N, CA and C of each residue as an Amber inpcrd file, in Angstrom:
protein
   294
   0.8760000  -0.8550000   0.0000000  -0.3950000   0.0260000  -0.5000000
   1.2410000   1.1860000  -0.3740000   2.5900000   1.2940000   0.7560000
   2.5170000   1.9630000   0.3840000   3.6650000   2.7930000  -0.7340000
   3.6420000   1.2390000  -0.9060000   4.4860000   1.8840000  -2.1700000
   3.4930000   2.7340000  -3.1990000   2.1200000   2.0970000  -3.9450000
   1.2550000   2.4700000  -4.4580000   1.3780000   4.0860000  -3.5570000
   0.8070000   4.4960000  -2.6590000   1.1400000   6.3780000  -1.8600000
   1.8110000   6.5550000  -2.9460000   3.6040000   5.8210000  -2.8940000
   4.7930000   7.2400000  -2.7950000   4.6200000   6.6740000  -4.8700000
   3.7880000   5.8520000  -5.2760000   3.8720000   6.0760000  -6.3370000
   2.5630000   7.3500000  -7.3150000   1.2530000   7.2790000  -6.2810000
   0.8590000   8.8370000  -6.7790000   1.2110000   9.4620000  -6.1620000
   2.0640000  10.0240000  -5.3400000   3.3430000  11.2010000  -5.3130000
   3.3700000  11.2550000  -6.2190000   4.7200000  10.5530000  -6.4430000
   5.1530000  10.7860000  -7.5100000   5.0970000  11.3600000  -9.1080000
   4.2360000  10.4420000  -9.6600000   2.6620000  11.0280000 -10.6970000
   2.2220000  12.2950000 -10.3510000   1.9940000  12.8740000  -9.4050000
   1.7770000  14.2720000  -8.6300000   2.9530000  14.9270000  -9.0980000
   3.4040000  14.5200000  -8.4290000   4.9920000  15.9640000  -8.3870000
   5.5830000  15.7520000 -10.6900000   4.8560000  14.5370000 -11.0060000
   6.0130000  15.0540000 -12.6080000   5.1960000  15.0210000 -13.3210000
   3.8300000  15.8630000 -12.6970000   3.0330000  16.5610000 -13.3170000
   3.5860000  17.3120000 -13.1430000   3.1770000  18.5670000 -12.3560000
   3.9330000  20.0690000 -11.6700000   4.8590000  20.4610000 -12.1310000
   6.2940000  19.6950000 -12.6550000   7.3940000  18.9960000 -13.0980000
   6.9060000  19.4990000 -14.5890000   6.2380000  19.2480000 -15.0040000
   5.7890000  18.7400000 -16.6440000   4.8110000  20.2730000 -17.0900000
   4.2550000  20.8910000 -15.6250000   3.7800000  21.9110000 -15.9530000
   4.4760000  23.3230000 -15.3890000   5.4980000  23.0430000 -15.2780000
   6.7170000  24.5080000 -13.8240000   7.1340000  24.7050000 -15.5240000
   8.1440000  23.7950000 -16.4490000   8.7600000  23.3230000 -17.3160000
   8.1020000  23.8050000 -19.2280000   7.0480000  23.4840000 -18.8810000
   6.2460000  24.6080000 -20.3810000   6.0990000  25.6180000 -19.8970000
   5.8920000  26.1690000 -18.4330000   6.2610000  27.3610000 -18.5280000
   7.4710000  28.5220000 -18.4980000   8.4000000  27.6660000 -18.0920000
   9.8780000  27.4000000 -18.4740000  10.3290000  28.1590000 -19.4680000
  11.7720000  28.8810000 -20.0300000  11.2930000  29.3330000 -20.7540000
  13.0040000  29.9350000 -21.2060000  14.2550000  28.7480000 -22.0380000
  14.9620000  29.0530000 -21.7000000  15.1940000  29.3180000 -23.4470000
  16.6700000  30.5350000 -22.7880000  17.0290000  31.9440000 -24.6220000
  18.0830000  30.7270000 -24.5730000  18.7250000  31.0400000 -25.4170000
  20.3340000  31.1060000 -26.2840000  20.6830000  31.6760000 -27.8260000
  21.3480000  32.4580000 -27.5260000  21.6080000  33.0520000 -28.8940000
  22.9560000  33.2610000 -29.7710000  23.3250000  33.1730000 -29.7940000
  24.5010000  32.6470000 -30.7010000  24.5730000  33.6270000 -32.1360000
  25.7600000  35.3850000 -31.6140000  26.1890000  35.6290000 -33.3350000
  24.6580000  36.3320000 -33.6650000  23.9880000  36.4740000 -33.6490000
  22.7390000  37.1170000 -33.7590000  21.4180000  36.2360000 -34.1540000
  20.9610000  35.3260000 -34.1730000  20.3500000  33.8380000 -33.9380000
  19.7210000  33.6900000 -32.6630000  18.7840000  33.9110000 -32.0290000
  18.3750000  33.5850000 -30.8620000  17.1910000  32.6480000 -31.5270000
  17.2680000  31.8260000 -30.1400000  16.1470000  30.6760000 -30.6990000
  15.0860000  30.3800000 -29.0050000  14.0750000  30.6070000 -28.4200000
  13.7080000  30.0510000 -26.9900000  13.2170000  29.1570000 -27.2710000
  12.8190000  28.4600000 -26.3250000  12.7020000  27.5940000 -26.0440000
  12.0010000  26.5920000 -24.7500000  10.9580000  25.9950000 -24.1680000
  10.4010000  25.7060000 -22.9720000  10.3130000  25.0330000 -22.5450000
  10.7450000  24.3280000 -21.2130000  11.0940000  23.2890000 -20.8480000
  10.9560000  21.8140000 -21.4680000  10.2770000  21.6490000 -22.6250000
   9.9450000  20.4230000 -22.4860000  10.5860000  20.2640000 -23.6560000
  11.0720000  21.1270000 -24.0730000  12.0960000  21.1780000 -26.1560000
  11.1990000  21.8270000 -26.8850000  10.3050000  22.2180000 -26.2020000
   9.4110000  22.9370000 -27.9440000   9.9360000  24.7140000 -27.9300000
  10.4960000  24.7490000 -29.4920000   9.8480000  25.5440000 -29.8390000
   9.4930000  26.3870000 -29.6170000   9.7860000  28.2810000 -28.9180000
   9.0230000  28.8370000 -28.5420000   8.6020000  29.4670000 -29.6750000
  10.4220000  30.2860000 -29.5280000  10.3370000  31.4110000 -31.2130000
  11.7810000  31.4280000 -31.4950000  12.5320000  32.4800000 -33.1980000
  13.5000000  31.9140000 -33.2630000  13.0400000  33.3570000 -34.2730000
  14.6060000  34.3510000 -33.7540000  14.7560000  35.5090000 -34.3750000
  16.2450000  35.4150000 -34.6810000  16.1580000  36.5540000 -36.3370000
  17.1160000  36.5390000 -36.6920000  18.0000000  38.1150000 -36.7790000
  19.1050000  38.7790000 -36.1990000  19.6240000  40.5500000 -36.4540000
  19.5600000  40.3990000 -38.1000000  19.6620000  41.8790000 -38.7650000
  20.0270000  42.1000000 -39.3920000  21.3140000  41.6020000 -39.8280000
  22.0380000  41.2890000 -39.1040000  23.5490000  41.9010000 -39.3890000
  23.7210000  40.0590000 -40.1850000  22.4910000  38.7790000 -39.3010000
  22.6160000  37.8220000 -38.8240000  22.5420000  36.1410000 -39.9090000
  21.1070000  37.6440000 -40.5670000  20.7440000  37.2900000 -42.6260000
  22.3560000  37.4770000 -43.8170000  23.3180000  38.0320000 -43.5860000
  24.4080000  38.5000000 -44.4440000  25.0780000  37.4770000 -44.4200000
  24.2150000  35.9550000 -44.0970000  25.5050000  35.4950000 -44.1240000
  24.8180000  33.5360000 -44.1950000  24.1170000  33.2280000 -45.1530000
  23.0620000  32.6490000 -45.0540000  23.6600000  31.0530000 -44.5440000
  24.7660000  30.8890000 -44.4480000  26.0210000  29.4050000 -44.4560000
  25.9020000  29.5670000 -43.6080000  26.3260000  30.6630000 -42.6580000
  26.8280000  31.1920000 -41.2710000  25.7990000  30.4940000 -40.6490000
  24.5980000  31.6550000 -41.1430000  23.1750000  31.5510000 -39.9440000
  22.8530000  30.4450000 -39.9640000  22.7580000  29.1930000 -40.8390000
  22.3210000  28.7630000 -41.0410000  22.4770000  27.3830000 -39.5610000
  24.7440000  27.8520000 -39.2980000  25.3970000  26.6380000 -39.0680000
  24.8740000  27.7960000 -37.4160000  24.6820000  29.1980000 -37.5170000
  24.0450000  29.4890000 -35.5890000  22.9660000  29.0410000 -35.1490000
  22.2680000  28.7720000 -36.4460000  20.9020000  28.1670000 -35.8190000
  20.8940000  26.7170000 -35.7240000  21.9240000  25.8720000 -35.6570000
  21.8760000  24.6670000 -35.5380000  22.6200000  24.6900000 -33.9120000
  23.6700000  25.5530000 -34.0300000  24.1800000  26.1690000 -32.0990000
  23.3100000  26.3300000 -31.5270000  22.6930000  27.7190000 -31.9240000
  21.3180000  28.2350000 -30.4120000  20.9190000  26.8670000 -30.7340000
  20.2210000  26.1720000 -31.4950000  19.1460000  25.1320000 -30.9700000
  19.6090000  24.5160000 -29.6640000  21.4430000  23.6420000 -29.9040000
  21.5180000  22.2710000 -28.9110000  21.5490000  23.4040000 -27.9030000
  22.9350000  24.7990000 -28.3150000  22.3880000  25.4780000 -26.6430000
  20.9140000  25.5340000 -25.4230000  20.1200000  26.3590000 -26.1330000
  19.6970000  25.7550000 -26.0780000  18.3200000  25.0460000 -24.4450000
  18.5330000  24.1620000 -25.7090000  18.1480000  22.0490000 -26.0340000
  18.6410000  21.7110000 -24.6630000  20.7850000  21.7540000 -24.5740000
  21.0330000  21.4090000 -23.0440000  21.1410000  22.0720000 -22.6360000
  20.1930000  23.6190000 -22.1400000  19.5800000  24.4400000 -21.4490000
  19.2070000  23.8350000 -20.1880000  17.5550000  23.1060000 -21.3300000
  16.3580000  23.4780000 -20.9360000  16.8340000  21.7150000 -20.5530000
  18.2830000  20.8720000 -21.0800000  17.3880000  19.6030000 -19.8870000
  18.0940000  19.4040000 -18.9230000  19.2390000  20.2130000 -18.4090000
  19.7600000  20.6940000 -17.5240000  18.4090000  21.5090000 -16.3400000
  18.0790000  21.8470000 -16.3870000  17.2210000  22.4240000 -15.6530000
  16.0240000  21.9770000 -15.2530000  15.5790000  20.5650000 -16.1270000
  14.8760000  19.1960000 -16.1320000  15.1310000  18.2050000 -15.7550000
  16.6440000  17.7830000 -15.3620000  17.3080000  17.0480000 -14.8140000
  16.8530000  17.7070000 -13.0200000  17.7550000  18.8610000 -13.1030000
  17.8260000  19.9190000 -11.9280000  15.9180000  19.3490000 -11.2450000
  15.2870000  19.9630000 -11.4520000  14.1350000  19.6980000 -11.0830000
  13.5820000  18.4630000 -10.7620000  13.7190000  16.9470000 -12.3710000
  13.9140000  15.5990000 -11.3410000  14.9920000  14.9120000 -10.1200000
  15.3890000  15.8680000  -9.8700000  16.5200000  15.5560000  -9.2730000
  16.0470000  15.8820000  -7.7080000  15.8660000  16.5150000  -7.3470000
  15.0710000  17.7550000  -6.3180000  13.4950000  16.1980000  -6.1550000
  12.6040000  16.2530000  -6.7870000  12.0200000  15.6770000  -6.8440000
  12.5740000  13.9020000  -5.9990000  13.1080000  13.3230000  -6.7600000
  14.3060000  12.3390000  -6.5660000  14.0140000  12.4320000  -5.1460000
  14.7810000  12.5310000  -4.8240000  16.0890000  12.6080000  -3.4530000
  14.5450000  12.8510000  -2.6990000  13.5830000  13.6240000  -2.8570000
  12.4920000  14.4430000  -1.5410000  11.5340000  12.8330000  -1.8830000
  12.1990000  12.2060000  -2.2470000  11.2950000  10.6580000  -2.5810000
  11.6130000   9.7740000  -1.8500000  13.2530000   9.5640000  -1.7660000
  14.7640000   8.8310000  -1.4950000  14.7330000   7.9730000  -2.8480000
  14.6020000   8.2470000  -3.5460000  14.6250000   7.4950000  -5.0020000
  15.6690000   7.9770000  -5.3770000  16.4080000   9.0740000  -5.1910000
  18.3010000   9.2010000  -5.4240000  18.9050000   7.5830000  -4.7570000
  18.2120000   7.8610000  -3.9200000  18.9000000   6.0360000  -3.2620000
  19.7460000   4.3550000  -4.0470000  18.2050000   4.7280000  -5.1390000
  18.6310000   3.5690000  -6.0280000  19.3330000   3.0020000  -6.7870000
  19.9900000   2.5870000  -6.3030000  21.4750000   1.4710000  -7.6690000
  20.0530000   2.1160000  -9.6940000  21.5590000   2.5170000 -10.1780000
  21.2310000   3.1410000 -11.1920000  21.0050000   4.3290000 -11.6280000
  19.6500000   5.3740000 -10.6680000  19.5750000   6.1390000 -10.5900000
  20.5040000   7.3770000 -10.2530000  21.2160000   6.8950000  -9.5270000
  22.5170000   8.1230000  -9.3810000  23.5220000   9.1000000 -10.3690000
């Protein structure tokens, strides 16, 4: 019975984290290319400065860099959120979850 209660609490926490991540926006900029994604790694917005348009190949490369940078930050934020929940539930002590 206690495991069911723990599982329910974990699901409840995961739902809260998912909602929080949807409302968390991460922005990354590389040489005039700015990407905004949410904590679930959905693209919210992409903008290019006038200077970024000057060289198409460079702009494309910078877009990839900015997307990767934003995704990495988003993953770090998500990992931190989950670490707090896992620790609170005592699950951080389980083998393979460290």
